[in-house]
N, C-alpha and C positions, 0 to 999 in steps of 0.2 A: 515615513516607513517605506521600505522598498518591497517590491513583490519578488519573492523567491520561490524556487521549486524544490521539493523534497521527494526523493525517490525511495522506493522500498519494494521488497518482495518476500514471499514466503512460499515454500513448497508444501503442499498438503500430502498427507500420507494416504488419503483415500477421498473419494468424491462422495461426501455425505454432508448434508446441509448443516448439521450441528457442528461437525468438525470444521467446515469452512468458516462458520460464524466464530468459533473459538480462535482459529488461527488468524483470521483477518482482524479480529478485535485485538489480539495480542500485537499484531503488526502496527495497527493504528495507534494503540496506546504507547508503544515504543517510539514511534515517530513523534508524537506529541511530547512525551517525557524527555527524550534525548535532545529535543530542540527547545525545551522550555516554552511550549506553546499551549494555548487553550483553544477551545473551539471558536472563540471570537477572532482568532488569528487566521483561521482558515478562509480561503476565498473559494476554492473548488477542489474537487478530488476526482481524478480519472482512475478507474480500475480496469485492468485487463485480466482475462483468465485464459489459460490455454484451452484449446478446443476439446480436451478430454474432461473438462469440468462442466457438469450440467445440473448439479443438485440445487444451486441457489445463486442469487446475485450477490457478489461480494459487497455491494453497497448496502445490502440489508444489515450487515454487521455494523456498519457505521451508524445507521439509524438506531439500532439497539443500544449503541454507546451514547446516544443523546445528540449525535450530530444531525440535527433535524432541519436547520435553516441554511445549510450549505449545499450548493448545487453539486450533485454527484452524477456520474455516468459510468456505465459498464460497457466494455467492448471485448471482442474476442481477439486474443493475441494471434499473430501469424502462426500458421502450422508449418514450422520449419523442421525438416527431417533431422533427427538427432538432437532436437531441442529438449530442454529439461521438461518432464511431464508434470502435470498438476500444480502449476504455478499461478499465483495471483500476484500481480504487480500493481503498485500504487504510484501515482504522480500527483502530489498535493501542491497546490499553489497557496502560498501563505504571505502574510504581511509580517516582516521582521526587520529589525535594525541590524541583525547579524550580517557580516560580510558573507558573500557566497561561499568562500572557502571554509567558513565555520559551520555550515549546515551539515547536520548529521544524517546521512542516508542510511537506512536500516534494511539489512538483508538478513533474515532470520534463518537459522539452520542451514540446510543444504543450499538454499538460495544464495548464500554468501558467495558461492562459486560463480554466480552470474556477473557480478561486478566487483571483483576483488580490488579494483582501482579506487572505488569510492565507498565500499561497504565499511561501516564502522560498528 
């Protein structure tokens, strides 16, 4: 099995813990489903959140989904003038036999504008 990376992002409508949990859960579920993955295929997950998100850690949503034995880390995204607000990004390292070109990167809703070149 090869180590691959899967990208994804979602823009939140508001900075509320319940909303973040819901949206990040939807993003992670889509990443797993679109790539035919289980939690056993996960090596680690990096989360970043834009500086305007303060209500919760995005990784908390992963734990609630049952991703409990995978290393997770959260960091703050760069505060770039004109950047999209209220965005949670994901970089998941996985084990997969898929070629790199077949990995489905998941950008939900308005976050699709962030990476039109790889969003599926």
